[in-house]
PDB file of N, CA, C and O in Angstrom, chain B, residues numbered from 101:
ATOM      1  N   UNK B 101       0.846  -1.173   0.000  1.00  0.00           N
ATOM      2  CA  UNK B 101       0.000   0.000   0.000  1.00  0.00           C
ATOM      3  C   UNK B 101       0.895   1.241   0.000  1.00  0.00           C
ATOM      4  O   UNK B 101       1.933   1.272   0.660  1.00  0.00           O
ATOM      5  N   UNK B 102       0.473   2.262  -0.752  1.00  0.00           N
ATOM      6  CA  UNK B 102       1.169   3.542  -0.794  1.00  0.00           C
ATOM      7  C   UNK B 102       0.190   4.650  -0.427  1.00  0.00           C
ATOM      8  O   UNK B 102      -0.925   4.699  -0.948  1.00  0.00           O
ATOM      9  N   UNK B 103       0.606   5.534   0.469  1.00  0.00           N
ATOM     10  CA  UNK B 103      -0.188   6.691   0.878  1.00  0.00           C
ATOM     11  C   UNK B 103       0.549   7.947   0.447  1.00  0.00           C
ATOM     12  O   UNK B 103       1.709   8.143   0.808  1.00  0.00           O
ATOM     13  N   UNK B 104      -0.124   8.808  -0.332  1.00  0.00           N
ATOM     14  CA  UNK B 104       0.472  10.073  -0.770  1.00  0.00           C
ATOM     15  C   UNK B 104      -0.378  11.231  -0.264  1.00  0.00           C
ATOM     16  O   UNK B 104      -1.604  11.215  -0.375  1.00  0.00           O
ATOM     17  N   UNK B 105       0.299  12.241   0.297  1.00  0.00           N
ATOM     18  CA  UNK B 105      -0.339  13.469   0.748  1.00  0.00           C
ATOM     19  C   UNK B 105       0.743  14.532   0.924  1.00  0.00           C
ATOM     20  O   UNK B 105       1.924  14.198   1.019  1.00  0.00           O
ATOM     21  N   UNK B 106       0.363  15.786   0.967  1.00  0.00           N
ATOM     22  CA  UNK B 106       1.354  16.852   1.113  1.00  0.00           C
ATOM     23  C   UNK B 106       1.725  17.123   2.563  1.00  0.00           C
ATOM     24  O   UNK B 106       2.774  17.707   2.835  1.00  0.00           O
ATOM     25  N   UNK B 107       0.882  16.707   3.491  1.00  0.00           N
ATOM     26  CA  UNK B 107       1.186  16.890   4.916  1.00  0.00           C
ATOM     27  C   UNK B 107       0.540  15.775   5.708  1.00  0.00           C
ATOM     28  O   UNK B 107      -0.537  15.289   5.362  1.00  0.00           O
ATOM     29  N   UNK B 108       1.219  15.371   6.786  1.00  0.00           N
ATOM     30  CA  UNK B 108       0.720  14.275   7.601  1.00  0.00           C
ATOM     31  C   UNK B 108       1.217  14.486   9.026  1.00  0.00           C
ATOM     32  O   UNK B 108       2.408  14.708   9.247  1.00  0.00           O
ATOM     33  N   UNK B 109       0.309  14.417   9.986  1.00  0.00           N
ATOM     34  CA  UNK B 109       0.670  14.586  11.398  1.00  0.00           C
ATOM     35  C   UNK B 109       0.499  13.257  12.126  1.00  0.00           C
ATOM     36  O   UNK B 109      -0.420  12.493  11.832  1.00  0.00           O
ATOM     37  N   UNK B 110       1.384  12.991  13.071  1.00  0.00           N
ATOM     38  CA  UNK B 110       1.310  11.794  13.903  1.00  0.00           C
ATOM     39  C   UNK B 110       1.137  12.232  15.348  1.00  0.00           C
ATOM     40  O   UNK B 110       1.924  13.022  15.869  1.00  0.00           O
ATOM     41  N   UNK B 111       0.098  11.712  15.989  1.00  0.00           N
ATOM     42  CA  UNK B 111      -0.127  11.962  17.424  1.00  0.00           C
ATOM     43  C   UNK B 111       0.241  10.689  18.165  1.00  0.00           C
ATOM     44  O   UNK B 111      -0.532   9.731  18.205  1.00  0.00           O
ATOM     45  N   UNK B 112       1.417  10.690  18.744  1.00  0.00           N
ATOM     46  CA  UNK B 112       1.953   9.483  19.351  1.00  0.00           C
ATOM     47  C   UNK B 112       1.088   8.958  20.491  1.00  0.00           C
ATOM     48  O   UNK B 112       0.845   7.754  20.576  1.00  0.00           O
ATOM     49  N   UNK B 113       0.625   9.835  21.360  1.00  0.00           N
ATOM     50  CA  UNK B 113      -0.187   9.399  22.494  1.00  0.00           C
ATOM     51  C   UNK B 113      -1.471   8.702  22.082  1.00  0.00           C
ATOM     52  O   UNK B 113      -1.884   7.721  22.701  1.00  0.00           O
ATOM     53  N   UNK B 114      -2.102   9.215  21.028  1.00  0.00           N
ATOM     54  CA  UNK B 114      -3.358   8.641  20.533  1.00  0.00           C
ATOM     55  C   UNK B 114      -3.137   7.603  19.439  1.00  0.00           C
ATOM     56  O   UNK B 114      -4.063   6.882  19.068  1.00  0.00           O
ATOM     57  N   UNK B 115      -1.901   7.525  18.919  1.00  0.00           N
ATOM     58  CA  UNK B 115      -1.564   6.645  17.793  1.00  0.00           C
ATOM     59  C   UNK B 115      -2.456   6.951  16.588  1.00  0.00           C
ATOM     60  O   UNK B 115      -3.066   6.053  16.008  1.00  0.00           O
ATOM     61  N   UNK B 116      -2.519   8.232  16.223  1.00  0.00           N
ATOM     62  CA  UNK B 116      -3.335   8.696  15.091  1.00  0.00           C
ATOM     63  C   UNK B 116      -2.464   9.344  14.029  1.00  0.00           C
ATOM     64  O   UNK B 116      -1.516  10.066  14.339  1.00  0.00           O
ATOM     65  N   UNK B 117      -2.798   9.076  12.759  1.00  0.00           N
ATOM     66  CA  UNK B 117      -2.271   9.806  11.609  1.00  0.00           C
ATOM     67  C   UNK B 117      -3.378  10.728  11.142  1.00  0.00           C
ATOM     68  O   UNK B 117      -4.523  10.295  11.005  1.00  0.00           O
ATOM     69  N   UNK B 118      -3.058  12.012  10.891  1.00  0.00           N
ATOM     70  CA  UNK B 118      -4.087  12.981  10.515  1.00  0.00           C
ATOM     71  C   UNK B 118      -3.607  13.897   9.403  1.00  0.00           C
ATOM     72  O   UNK B 118      -2.432  14.259   9.349  1.00  0.00           O
ATOM     73  N   UNK B 119      -4.525  14.270   8.516  1.00  0.00           N
ATOM     74  CA  UNK B 119      -4.278  15.325   7.551  1.00  0.00           C
ATOM     75  C   UNK B 119      -5.609  15.897   7.085  1.00  0.00           C
ATOM     76  O   UNK B 119      -6.618  15.194   7.043  1.00  0.00           O
ATOM     77  N   UNK B 120      -5.601  17.175   6.736  1.00  0.00           N
ATOM     78  CA  UNK B 120      -6.748  17.809   6.085  1.00  0.00           C
ATOM     79  C   UNK B 120      -6.496  17.938   4.588  1.00  0.00           C
ATOM     80  O   UNK B 120      -7.377  18.367   3.843  1.00  0.00           O
ATOM     81  N   UNK B 121      -5.301  17.570   4.146  1.00  0.00           N
ATOM     82  CA  UNK B 121      -4.897  17.703   2.744  1.00  0.00           C
ATOM     83  C   UNK B 121      -5.493  16.575   1.890  1.00  0.00           C
ATOM     84  O   UNK B 121      -6.073  15.620   2.406  1.00  0.00           O
ATOM     85  N   UNK B 122      -5.335  16.716   0.592  1.00  0.00           N
ATOM     86  CA  UNK B 122      -5.742  15.661  -0.338  1.00  0.00           C
ATOM     87  C   UNK B 122      -4.899  14.412  -0.078  1.00  0.00           C
ATOM     88  O   UNK B 122      -3.715  14.508   0.246  1.00  0.00           O
ATOM     89  N   UNK B 123      -5.522  13.239  -0.225  1.00  0.00           N
ATOM     90  CA  UNK B 123      -4.824  11.968  -0.031  1.00  0.00           C
ATOM     91  C   UNK B 123      -5.081  11.045  -1.212  1.00  0.00           C
ATOM     92  O   UNK B 123      -6.117  11.118  -1.874  1.00  0.00           O
ATOM     93  N   UNK B 124      -4.112  10.179  -1.455  1.00  0.00           N
ATOM     94  CA  UNK B 124      -4.262   9.118  -2.454  1.00  0.00           C
ATOM     95  C   UNK B 124      -3.674   7.853  -1.857  1.00  0.00           C
ATOM     96  O   UNK B 124      -2.516   7.828  -1.441  1.00  0.00           O
ATOM     97  N   UNK B 125      -4.478   6.809  -1.820  1.00  0.00           N
ATOM     98  CA  UNK B 125      -4.050   5.517  -1.298  1.00  0.00           C
ATOM     99  C   UNK B 125      -4.127   4.533  -2.454  1.00  0.00           C
ATOM    100  O   UNK B 125      -5.181   4.368  -3.068  1.00  0.00           O
ATOM    101  N   UNK B 126      -3.007   3.878  -2.750  1.00  0.00           N
ATOM    102  CA  UNK B 126      -2.998   2.908  -3.843  1.00  0.00           C
ATOM    103  C   UNK B 126      -2.488   1.573  -3.340  1.00  0.00           C
ATOM    104  O   UNK B 126      -1.616   1.491  -2.475  1.00  0.00           O
ATOM    105  N   UNK B 127      -3.058   0.545  -3.905  1.00  0.00           N
ATOM    106  CA  UNK B 127      -2.579  -0.818  -3.720  1.00  0.00           C
ATOM    107  C   UNK B 127      -2.997  -1.575  -4.959  1.00  0.00           C
ATOM    108  O   UNK B 127      -3.802  -1.071  -5.743  1.00  0.00           O
ATOM    109  N   UNK B 128      -2.487  -2.741  -5.154  1.00  0.00           N
ATOM    110  CA  UNK B 128      -2.761  -3.491  -6.368  1.00  0.00           C
ATOM    111  C   UNK B 128      -4.255  -3.563  -6.634  1.00  0.00           C
ATOM    112  O   UNK B 128      -5.020  -4.066  -5.811  1.00  0.00           O
ATOM    113  N   UNK B 129      -4.662  -3.055  -7.789  1.00  0.00           N
ATOM    114  CA  UNK B 129      -6.056  -3.144  -8.209  1.00  0.00           C
ATOM    115  C   UNK B 129      -6.971  -2.041  -7.731  1.00  0.00           C
ATOM    116  O   UNK B 129      -8.128  -1.989  -8.147  1.00  0.00           O
ATOM    117  N   UNK B 130      -6.485  -1.138  -6.853  1.00  0.00           N
ATOM    118  CA  UNK B 130      -7.367  -0.132  -6.254  1.00  0.00           C
ATOM    119  C   UNK B 130      -6.638   1.196  -6.028  1.00  0.00           C
ATOM    120  O   UNK B 130      -5.485   1.217  -5.597  1.00  0.00           O
ATOM    121  N   UNK B 131      -7.327   2.304  -6.326  1.00  0.00           N
ATOM    122  CA  UNK B 131      -6.844   3.638  -5.975  1.00  0.00           C
ATOM    123  C   UNK B 131      -7.980   4.380  -5.278  1.00  0.00           C
ATOM    124  O   UNK B 131      -9.100   4.423  -5.785  1.00  0.00           O
ATOM    125  N   UNK B 132      -7.693   4.959  -4.124  1.00  0.00           N
ATOM    126  CA  UNK B 132      -8.672   5.723  -3.356  1.00  0.00           C
ATOM    127  C   UNK B 132      -8.138   7.142  -3.207  1.00  0.00           C
ATOM    128  O   UNK B 132      -7.002   7.343  -2.776  1.00  0.00           O
ATOM    129  N   UNK B 133      -8.965   8.129  -3.567  1.00  0.00           N
ATOM    130  CA  UNK B 133      -8.580   9.541  -3.431  1.00  0.00           C
ATOM    131  C   UNK B 133      -9.649  10.266  -2.625  1.00  0.00           C
ATOM    132  O   UNK B 133     -10.825   9.905  -2.667  1.00  0.00           O
ATOM    133  N   UNK B 134      -9.231  11.284  -1.894  1.00  0.00           N
ATOM    134  CA  UNK B 134     -10.181  12.087  -1.143  1.00  0.00           C
ATOM    135  C   UNK B 134      -9.490  13.237  -0.447  1.00  0.00           C
ATOM    136  O   UNK B 134      -8.314  13.516  -0.679  1.00  0.00           O
ATOM    137  N   UNK B 135     -10.251  13.901   0.415  1.00  0.00           N
ATOM    138  CA  UNK B 135      -9.752  15.066   1.147  1.00  0.00           C
ATOM    139  C   UNK B 135      -9.834  14.769   2.633  1.00  0.00           C
ATOM    140  O   UNK B 135     -10.908  14.470   3.156  1.00  0.00           O
ATOM    141  N   UNK B 136      -8.694  14.852   3.315  1.00  0.00           N
ATOM    142  CA  UNK B 136      -8.659  14.612   4.752  1.00  0.00           C
ATOM    143  C   UNK B 136      -8.587  13.133   5.077  1.00  0.00           C
ATOM    144  O   UNK B 136      -9.212  12.309   4.409  1.00  0.00           O
ATOM    145  N   UNK B 137      -7.827  12.803   6.101  1.00  0.00           N
ATOM    146  CA  UNK B 137      -7.662  11.411   6.517  1.00  0.00           C
ATOM    147  C   UNK B 137      -7.450  11.372   8.021  1.00  0.00           C
ATOM    148  O   UNK B 137      -6.700  12.174   8.576  1.00  0.00           O
ATOM    149  N   UNK B 138      -8.121  10.431   8.671  1.00  0.00           N
ATOM    150  CA  UNK B 138      -7.961  10.202  10.110  1.00  0.00           C
ATOM    151  C   UNK B 138      -7.776   8.705  10.299  1.00  0.00           C
ATOM    152  O   UNK B 138      -8.721   7.930  10.152  1.00  0.00           O
ATOM    153  N   UNK B 139      -6.551   8.301  10.625  1.00  0.00           N
ATOM    154  CA  UNK B 139      -6.242   6.889  10.850  1.00  0.00           C
ATOM    155  C   UNK B 139      -6.022   6.696  12.337  1.00  0.00           C
ATOM    156  O   UNK B 139      -5.158   7.337  12.936  1.00  0.00           O
ATOM    157  N   UNK B 140      -6.802   5.817  12.925  1.00  0.00           N
ATOM    158  CA  UNK B 140      -6.692   5.508  14.353  1.00  0.00           C
ATOM    159  C   UNK B 140      -6.150   4.088  14.485  1.00  0.00           C
ATOM    160  O   UNK B 140      -6.883   3.108  14.352  1.00  0.00           O
ATOM    161  N   UNK B 141      -4.866   4.006  14.746  1.00  0.00           N
ATOM    162  CA  UNK B 141      -4.174   2.720  14.746  1.00  0.00           C
ATOM    163  C   UNK B 141      -4.734   1.758  15.797  1.00  0.00           C
ATOM    164  O   UNK B 141      -4.936   0.580  15.501  1.00  0.00           O
ATOM    165  N   UNK B 142      -4.983   2.231  17.000  1.00  0.00           N
ATOM    166  CA  UNK B 142      -5.462   1.361  18.076  1.00  0.00           C
ATOM    167  C   UNK B 142      -6.813   0.743  17.741  1.00  0.00           C
ATOM    168  O   UNK B 142      -7.087  -0.397  18.116  1.00  0.00           O
ATOM    169  N   UNK B 143      -7.656   1.492  17.036  1.00  0.00           N
ATOM    170  CA  UNK B 143      -8.993   1.014  16.671  1.00  0.00           C
ATOM    171  C   UNK B 143      -9.016   0.339  15.302  1.00  0.00           C
ATOM    172  O   UNK B 143     -10.046  -0.194  14.888  1.00  0.00           O
ATOM    173  N   UNK B 144      -7.875   0.360  14.596  1.00  0.00           N
ATOM    174  CA  UNK B 144      -7.796  -0.138  13.222  1.00  0.00           C
ATOM    175  C   UNK B 144      -8.905   0.476  12.376  1.00  0.00           C
ATOM    176  O   UNK B 144      -9.663  -0.221  11.702  1.00  0.00           O
ATOM    177  N   UNK B 145      -8.974   1.819  12.433  1.00  0.00           N
ATOM    178  CA  UNK B 145      -9.999   2.584  11.736  1.00  0.00           C
ATOM    179  C   UNK B 145      -9.331   3.638  10.864  1.00  0.00           C
ATOM    180  O   UNK B 145      -8.379   4.292  11.289  1.00  0.00           O
ATOM    181  N   UNK B 146      -9.836   3.801   9.636  1.00  0.00           N
ATOM    182  CA  UNK B 146      -9.343   4.847   8.738  1.00  0.00           C
ATOM    183  C   UNK B 146     -10.540   5.489   8.056  1.00  0.00           C
ATOM    184  O   UNK B 146     -11.391   4.795   7.501  1.00  0.00           O
ATOM    185  N   UNK B 147     -10.605   6.830   8.099  1.00  0.00           N
ATOM    186  CA  UNK B 147     -11.720   7.565   7.505  1.00  0.00           C
ATOM    187  C   UNK B 147     -11.168   8.667   6.605  1.00  0.00           C
ATOM    188  O   UNK B 147     -10.334   9.467   7.028  1.00  0.00           O
ATOM    189  N   UNK B 148     -11.643   8.699   5.360  1.00  0.00           N
ATOM    190  CA  UNK B 148     -11.374   9.823   4.469  1.00  0.00           C
ATOM    191  C   UNK B 148     -12.565  10.749   4.611  1.00  0.00           C
ATOM    192  O   UNK B 148     -13.710  10.322   4.465  1.00  0.00           O
ATOM    193  N   UNK B 149     -12.298  12.029   4.900  1.00  0.00           N
ATOM    194  CA  UNK B 149     -13.347  12.961   5.318  1.00  0.00           C
ATOM    195  C   UNK B 149     -14.348  13.328   4.226  1.00  0.00           C
ATOM    196  O   UNK B 149     -15.549  13.362   4.493  1.00  0.00           O
ATOM    197  N   UNK B 150     -13.887  13.604   2.995  1.00  0.00           N
ATOM    198  CA  UNK B 150     -14.834  14.054   1.965  1.00  0.00           C
ATOM    199  C   UNK B 150     -14.253  13.865   0.567  1.00  0.00           C
ATOM    200  O   UNK B 150     -13.071  13.571   0.392  1.00  0.00           O
ATOM    201  N   UNK B 151     -15.122  14.044  -0.413  1.00  0.00           N
ATOM    202  CA  UNK B 151     -14.761  13.949  -1.835  1.00  0.00           C
ATOM    203  C   UNK B 151     -14.049  12.639  -2.151  1.00  0.00           C
ATOM    204  O   UNK B 151     -13.031  12.632  -2.843  1.00  0.00           O
ATOM    205  N   UNK B 152     -14.578  11.542  -1.650  1.00  0.00           N
ATOM    206  CA  UNK B 152     -13.952  10.230  -1.826  1.00  0.00           C
ATOM    207  C   UNK B 152     -14.274   9.667  -3.202  1.00  0.00           C
ATOM    208  O   UNK B 152     -15.416   9.690  -3.659  1.00  0.00           O
ATOM    209  N   UNK B 153     -13.224   9.159  -3.848  1.00  0.00           N
ATOM    210  CA  UNK B 153     -13.394   8.492  -5.137  1.00  0.00           C
ATOM    211  C   UNK B 153     -12.556   7.213  -5.104  1.00  0.00           C
ATOM    212  O   UNK B 153     -11.371   7.241  -4.773  1.00  0.00           O
ATOM    213  N   UNK B 154     -13.191   6.098  -5.452  1.00  0.00           N
ATOM    214  CA  UNK B 154     -12.515   4.805  -5.492  1.00  0.00           C
ATOM    215  C   UNK B 154     -12.517   4.316  -6.931  1.00  0.00           C
ATOM    216  O   UNK B 154     -13.559   4.284  -7.586  1.00  0.00           O
ATOM    217  N   UNK B 155     -11.338   3.936  -7.419  1.00  0.00           N
ATOM    218  CA  UNK B 155     -11.213   3.376  -8.761  1.00  0.00           C
ATOM    219  C   UNK B 155     -10.638   1.975  -8.624  1.00  0.00           C
ATOM    220  O   UNK B 155      -9.541   1.790  -8.099  1.00  0.00           O
ATOM    221  N   UNK B 156     -11.391   0.993  -9.102  1.00  0.00           N
ATOM    222  CA  UNK B 156     -10.935  -0.393  -9.086  1.00  0.00           C
ATOM    223  C   UNK B 156     -10.474  -0.735 -10.494  1.00  0.00           C
ATOM    224  O   UNK B 156     -11.266  -0.734 -11.436  1.00  0.00           O
ATOM    225  N   UNK B 157      -9.185  -1.028 -10.628  1.00  0.00           N
ATOM    226  CA  UNK B 157      -8.617  -1.326 -11.941  1.00  0.00           C
ATOM    227  C   UNK B 157      -8.501  -2.817 -12.206  1.00  0.00           C
ATOM    228  O   UNK B 157      -8.365  -3.233 -13.356  1.00  0.00           O
ATOM    229  N   UNK B 158      -8.554  -3.622 -11.160  1.00  0.00           N
ATOM    230  CA  UNK B 158      -8.488  -5.075 -11.305  1.00  0.00           C
ATOM    231  C   UNK B 158      -9.396  -5.695 -10.247  1.00  0.00           C
ATOM    232  O   UNK B 158      -9.028  -5.784  -9.076  1.00  0.00           O
ATOM    233  N   UNK B 159     -10.569  -6.119 -10.665  1.00  0.00           N
ATOM    234  CA  UNK B 159     -11.556  -6.653  -9.716  1.00  0.00           C
ATOM    235  C   UNK B 159     -11.046  -7.878  -8.977  1.00  0.00           C
ATOM    236  O   UNK B 159     -11.461  -8.133  -7.846  1.00  0.00           O
ATOM    237  N   UNK B 160     -10.150  -8.640  -9.597  1.00  0.00           N
ATOM    238  CA  UNK B 160      -9.631  -9.851  -8.955  1.00  0.00           C
ATOM    239  C   UNK B 160      -8.624  -9.544  -7.850  1.00  0.00           C
ATOM    240  O   UNK B 160      -8.407 -10.371  -6.964  1.00  0.00           O
ATOM    241  N   UNK B 161      -8.010  -8.363  -7.896  1.00  0.00           N
ATOM    242  CA  UNK B 161      -7.000  -8.006  -6.904  1.00  0.00           C
ATOM    243  C   UNK B 161      -7.400  -6.811  -6.050  1.00  0.00           C
ATOM    244  O   UNK B 161      -6.633  -6.390  -5.184  1.00  0.00           O
ATOM    245  N   UNK B 162      -8.583  -6.259  -6.276  1.00  0.00           N
ATOM    246  CA  UNK B 162      -9.027  -5.066  -5.545  1.00  0.00           C
ATOM    247  C   UNK B 162      -9.091  -5.351  -4.046  1.00  0.00           C
ATOM    248  O   UNK B 162      -9.512  -6.426  -3.619  1.00  0.00           O
ATOM    249  N   UNK B 163      -8.661  -4.362  -3.256  1.00  0.00           N
ATOM    250  CA  UNK B 163      -8.659  -4.509  -1.810  1.00  0.00           C
ATOM    251  C   UNK B 163      -8.859  -3.127  -1.199  1.00  0.00           C
ATOM    252  O   UNK B 163      -8.021  -2.242  -1.376  1.00  0.00           O
ATOM    253  N   UNK B 164      -9.951  -2.938  -0.488  1.00  0.00           N
ATOM    254  CA  UNK B 164     -10.245  -1.648   0.132  1.00  0.00           C
ATOM    255  C   UNK B 164      -9.787  -1.571   1.587  1.00  0.00           C
ATOM    256  O   UNK B 164      -9.923  -0.525   2.222  1.00  0.00           O
ATOM    257  N   UNK B 165      -9.250  -2.662   2.117  1.00  0.00           N
ATOM    258  CA  UNK B 165      -8.835  -2.692   3.522  1.00  0.00           C
ATOM    259  C   UNK B 165      -7.589  -1.849   3.754  1.00  0.00           C
ATOM    260  O   UNK B 165      -6.619  -1.957   3.004  1.00  0.00           O
ATOM    261  N   UNK B 166      -7.609  -1.021   4.774  1.00  0.00           N
ATOM    262  CA  UNK B 166      -6.448  -0.218   5.159  1.00  0.00           C
ATOM    263  C   UNK B 166      -5.525  -1.023   6.067  1.00  0.00           C
ATOM    264  O   UNK B 166      -4.304  -0.881   6.007  1.00  0.00           O
ATOM    265  N   UNK B 167      -6.115  -1.866   6.903  1.00  0.00           N
ATOM    266  CA  UNK B 167      -5.357  -2.692   7.831  1.00  0.00           C
ATOM    267  C   UNK B 167      -5.410  -4.138   7.367  1.00  0.00           C
ATOM    268  O   UNK B 167      -6.487  -4.634   7.037  1.00  0.00           O
ATOM    269  N   UNK B 168      -4.263  -4.834   7.334  1.00  0.00           N
ATOM    270  CA  UNK B 168      -4.254  -6.236   6.906  1.00  0.00           C
ATOM    271  C   UNK B 168      -4.964  -7.116   7.925  1.00  0.00           C
ATOM    272  O   UNK B 168      -4.917  -6.866   9.129  1.00  0.00           O
ATOM    273  N   UNK B 169      -5.601  -8.117   7.431  1.00  0.00           N
ATOM    274  CA  UNK B 169      -6.280  -9.096   8.288  1.00  0.00           C
ATOM    275  C   UNK B 169      -5.493 -10.398   8.255  1.00  0.00           C
ATOM    276  O   UNK B 169      -4.930 -10.760   7.222  1.00  0.00           O
ATOM    277  N   UNK B 170      -5.455 -11.094   9.368  1.00  0.00           N
ATOM    278  CA  UNK B 170      -4.755 -12.372   9.426  1.00  0.00           C
ATOM    279  C   UNK B 170      -5.387 -13.392   8.490  1.00  0.00           C
ATOM    280  O   UNK B 170      -6.606 -13.428   8.325  1.00  0.00           O
ATOM    281  N   UNK B 171      -4.541 -14.222   7.877  1.00  0.00           N
ATOM    282  CA  UNK B 171      -5.035 -15.281   7.002  1.00  0.00           C
ATOM    283  C   UNK B 171      -5.342 -14.842   5.599  1.00  0.00           C
ATOM    284  O   UNK B 171      -5.777 -15.663   4.791  1.00  0.00           O
ATOM    285  N   UNK B 172      -5.133 -13.560   5.261  1.00  0.00           N
ATOM    286  CA  UNK B 172      -5.419 -13.133   3.892  1.00  0.00           C
ATOM    287  C   UNK B 172      -4.180 -12.619   3.201  1.00  0.00           C
ATOM    288  O   UNK B 172      -4.243 -12.218   2.039  1.00  0.00           O
TER     289      UNK B 172
END
């Protein structure tokens, strides 16, 4: 997985990655773009705030998961 953005903040105490900037997340078969990102590591939660667009280029390899799951 690759995450691209112009700015990214890490809050160590909360284990959060945050940005209000545009983001692009790519992995094999999938590209996700939007504005703003809040990743909460402890909760294994990731939210893109607005203007979300998902492009699936390979349905057989598409994966929307931000956090890997065991056994997959």
